[in-house]
Every structure is written in C-alpha cells, then in structure tokens.
N, C-alpha and C positions, 0 to 999 in steps of 0.2 A: 531499263528493267532490272538489271543487276544492282544498280544503285538503290532502288526502291526495296529490293529484297534484303540487301544489306541493312538498310535503315530499319526495316521490319524486325530483323533478327536482333539489332541493338536495342530497339524499344522493348522487345519481348524480354531480352536478357536483363535490362535495367528494371523492368517490372518484377521479374522473378527475384532479383537481388533485393528490391524494396520489400516485397512480401516476406522473404526469409528474414530480413533484419527487423522489420517493424511490426510483424504480426505474431510475435511470440505470445503464447497463451498467458494471460494474466489470470490470477485467481479472483475469487469473489472478495470484494472489499468489504470487510466487517465494519471498520470504522476509520475515520480520518480526522486528525486534529491539526489546525494550523495555528502556529504561534508567531507573533511579531513582537520583537523586543520585550519578550517576557510575558505577554499577555495573549490569552486564548482569543483569536479573532473569529474563527469559525470551526464548526465541527459537524460531522454527519455520522450516522450509524449508531449502533448500540455500544456504548462505552460504560464499562464497570465504574461505578462512582468513586471507589477507593483509588483505582488506577488514575482516573482523571484528576482527582484532587492532588495526588502525588506528582503527576506530570506538571500540573499547574505550578506547584511549589518549586519544582526543579527549574522550570522555564522562567519563573519570576526571579529566582536566585541567580541563575546564570545569564539572564537577559537573553534568552534564546529567540532566534528567528528560524523557524524550521517547520517541518511537517512530520507527524508521527502517524503511521498507517499500518493497520493489520489486514492481512489477506489470508484467505483459506484456498489453498490449491492442493488438496490432499491433506496436508498438515497446515497448521497455523504459523504464519511468519510475520514478524514485526519489522517494519522498515522505518528508519529515522534518517532525516536529511544528512547528506555527506558533510555539511559545514559544522556539524555538531562534534565536539571533542569525543574521542573514543571512550574516555572514562564515563562521560555523561551518558553516552549510548548504552554502555554496559550497566550503568545504574538503572536506566529506564527498563532495560531488558530484565534485570533481576526483579523488578517490581511487577512486571507484566504477568497477569494470571492466565498462563497458557491453558491451565486445566479448566477454566471457566469457558473458554471458546472452543476447546477441543471435544467437550462432551457432545453427544448426539442431542440435537434439538428435535422435539417431538412436533410434527406437523399436524395440527388438529383440523386443518381445513379439508383434508381428504377422508376423514373418518366417516364411515357409514353407520346409520342408526338402525 
C-alpha cells in the first residue's frame, strides 16, 4: 500500500514538472520561413514581400540553414535559429518591419450590417 502511494506521488510530481517545463504559453505564430543551404524550402503565414526578399538574399549570401519565425504574444517577437551568427541575426532584425505586424488588424468577419 505505501509503495503504491509513493509511486503515485512520484508520477504526479513528474507530471507536474513536465507541465511546468513544456507547457509554456507560446504566442500566435505570424509566419515561419525555413532555409536550407541558402534556399527557402518552405514558409507559412503572411510575410511582407520586401522582408521575404531581403531574408532570401541574406540566406543565399550566407548559405544559411535556419528558421526565421515571428510570434505575437502581446508584442511581436522575431526568432532566428541559434546556429546563425549574431551579426546576421541583427541584420535580419534591423530589416524586420515590426510596425507592419504590430498595428491592429481589423476583423471584418464579425461586423454586423
């Protein structure tokens, strides 16, 4: 009986630790671009054309294999894979149009006539 109770507490503790570590709230992903050896292999979401062109140029020049992702969790945050040099990440951040993604989007689907 006591062994089963101890096992139950251990399982409950492990579950609680798992939830605390892995269930951190992530924001809404605005877009994601995947590059492999300097070429854009896949993308999803709404990406401003000028930013996409500039990212493609940088990735091609640097032969990058990485992911560039923008999330909105209150404010807009840009994430670039950790294997990219800091100077290149800063260059991408400087080009990113934060004001384009931070402005309020009007939702026309709920308007009443």
